[in-house]
C-alpha positions as CSV (number, residue, x, y, z in Angstrom):
1,M,-0.1,0.7,-0.1
2,I,1.3,3.4,-1.0
3,R,1.9,5.8,2.8
4,K,3.1,8.9,0.9
5,L,5.3,10.3,-1.2
6,H,8.9,9.7,-0.6
7,H,10.5,12.3,-3.7
8,N,9.8,13.7,-7.4
9,A,12.6,14.2,-9.5
10,Y,13.2,16.2,-12.1
11,R,15.5,17.2,-14.7
12,C,18.0,20.6,-13.6
13,R,20.4,22.9,-15.8
14,D,22.8,23.4,-13.3
15,S,22.6,21.5,-9.8
16,E,24.4,24.9,-8.1
17,Q,21.6,27.0,-9.5
18,T,19.0,25.0,-8.6
19,R,20.9,24.9,-5.5
20,R,20.3,28.4,-4.8
21,F,16.4,28.4,-5.6
22,Y,15.4,25.7,-3.4
23,E,17.7,26.0,-0.6
24,D,18.6,30.0,-0.5
25,F,15.1,31.3,-1.8
26,L,12.8,28.6,-0.1
27,G,14.8,27.2,2.3
28,L,14.4,23.6,1.9
29,P,17.5,22.4,3.1
30,L,20.0,19.9,0.5
31,A,19.8,16.7,2.3
32,G,21.5,14.4,0.2
33,T,23.4,13.6,-3.4
34,L,24.0,10.6,-5.4
35,D,27.0,11.2,-7.8
36,L,26.7,8.5,-10.5
37,G,29.2,7.5,-12.7
38,A,27.2,4.4,-13.3
39,T,23.4,3.0,-13.7
40,K,22.6,0.3,-11.6
41,T,22.4,-2.0,-15.1
42,G,26.3,-0.7,-15.3
43,R,25.7,2.1,-17.8
44,A,28.4,4.8,-17.8
45,T,27.0,8.1,-16.6
46,H,27.9,11.3,-15.5
47,T,25.3,12.4,-13.1
48,L,24.1,14.6,-9.9
49,H,21.2,13.5,-8.2
50,T,20.2,16.0,-5.5
51,F,18.0,16.2,-2.9
52,Y,15.5,18.7,-1.2
53,R,13.8,18.0,2.1
54,L,10.4,19.6,2.8
55,D,9.1,19.7,6.6
56,D,6.8,16.1,5.8
57,G,10.0,14.1,5.1
58,S,9.4,14.3,1.5
59,F,11.8,15.8,-0.9
60,L,12.2,17.6,-3.8
61,A,14.8,15.8,-6.0
62,F,16.8,16.8,-9.3
63,F,19.3,15.2,-12.0
64,E,21.9,17.2,-13.9
65,T,23.5,15.2,-16.3
66,D,25.7,15.7,-19.9
67,D,24.2,12.0,-21.2
68,F,21.5,12.7,-23.2
69,P,20.2,15.5,-24.2
70,F,16.2,17.1,-22.5
71,E,14.4,20.7,-23.9
72,F,14.8,22.9,-20.6
73,K,11.9,25.3,-21.9
74,S,9.5,27.9,-19.9
75,Q,6.7,25.3,-18.5
76,H,3.0,26.6,-18.6
77,D,1.5,26.0,-15.3
78,F,-1.4,23.5,-16.9
79,D,1.9,21.4,-18.4
80,L,4.0,21.3,-15.0
81,H,4.3,23.0,-11.7
82,I,5.2,21.8,-8.4
83,A,2.5,22.8,-5.7
84,L,4.1,23.2,-2.2
85,E,1.9,24.1,0.8
86,V,2.7,27.2,3.5
87,A,1.3,29.1,5.9
88,P,-0.7,32.0,4.9
89,E,1.2,34.8,6.9
90,D,4.5,33.4,4.7
91,L,2.9,34.2,1.0
92,Q,3.5,38.1,0.8
93,P,6.7,37.8,2.3
94,M,7.5,35.4,0.1
95,L,6.4,37.1,-3.1
96,A,8.5,40.7,-2.0
97,R,11.3,38.4,-1.5
98,G,11.2,36.5,-4.9
99,R,10.4,40.2,-7.0
100,A,13.7,41.8,-4.7
101,L,15.7,38.8,-6.1
102,G,14.5,40.0,-10.0
103,I,12.7,35.9,-9.4
104,E,9.8,35.7,-12.0
105,C,6.8,35.8,-9.6
106,R,2.8,36.0,-9.7
107,G,0.0,36.5,-7.6
108,P,-1.2,36.0,-5.3
109,S,-4.2,33.7,-6.3
110,D,-7.4,33.3,-5.0
111,H,-8.3,29.2,-6.1
112,G,-11.6,29.6,-3.3
113,F,-9.6,26.7,-1.7
114,I,-6.3,27.5,-1.4
115,D,-4.9,31.3,-2.2
116,S,-1.5,31.2,-4.2
117,I,1.7,32.8,-5.7
118,Y,3.9,30.9,-8.6
119,F,7.9,31.9,-9.1
120,R,9.6,30.3,-12.0
121,D,12.5,28.3,-11.2
122,P,16.4,28.2,-13.0
123,N,15.1,25.4,-14.9
124,G,12.1,26.5,-16.0
125,Y,9.6,25.1,-13.8
126,V,6.0,26.6,-12.3
127,I,6.3,26.7,-8.3
128,E,3.6,27.4,-6.7
129,L,3.3,28.4,-2.7
130,C,-0.1,27.8,-1.5
131,A,-1.8,28.6,1.5
132,K,-4.8,26.6,2.5
133,R,-8.5,28.5,3.1
134,A,-11.3,27.9,5.7
135,G,-12.7,25.0,4.1
136,H,-9.7,23.7,1.9
137,D,-10.8,19.9,3.4
138,A,-14.4,20.2,2.3
139,A,-13.2,21.1,-1.0
140,M,-11.0,18.1,-1.3
141,D,-13.1,15.7,0.3
142,P,-14.6,13.5,-2.7
143,A,-17.7,12.4,-0.5
144,R,-18.9,16.5,-1.0
145,N,-17.0,17.3,-3.8
146,G,-18.6,15.5,-6.9
147,A,-15.0,14.5,-8.0
148,R,-16.0,11.2,-9.8
149,A,-19.1,12.8,-11.3
150,I,-17.3,15.7,-12.7
151,L,-14.4,13.4,-14.3
152,D,-17.0,10.8,-16.0
153,R,-18.8,13.9,-17.8
154,W,-15.4,15.1,-18.9
155,T,-14.9,12.2,-20.1
156,A,-18.3,11.5,-21.6
157,E,-18.4,14.9,-22.9
158,K,-15.0,14.1,-24.5
159,A,-16.0,11.1,-26.2
160,Q,-18.9,13.1,-27.6
161,A,-17.0,15.3,-29.1
162,P,-15.8,15.8,-32.9
163,A,-12.4,14.1,-33.8
């Protein structure tokens, strides 16, 4: 049975630039590194795998490698973003800090059940800092929010759409 998230892993352009964003700016401590010279199957590699610890014990992780190409681009929020929970009182100071450091940032955005601010990390990924609002747990409770019915309706409408 799945217990919780251990880590999500993403490619990065430069491990030190990534560390500066995640550790120095966001405050996630660098918790581990793996300097990989070979894969478990014996293939030679030149890869650094880094891990940044969140308060719940999970990690965001990154791979820097020159083994094969990867297209870094500024991701759209709908394509890929990483949402991290913070206390409501942390949103405005983090937004001001990001702006003062010249980091691309947006917000705040009221999503009804959370308030969010957004940054772009050195790899082009959108990082969302979100704070729960009153009613968050009810909004995310499938027994109350009709999540399955909405997905079923979406799927049926998509099947009926002309190709």
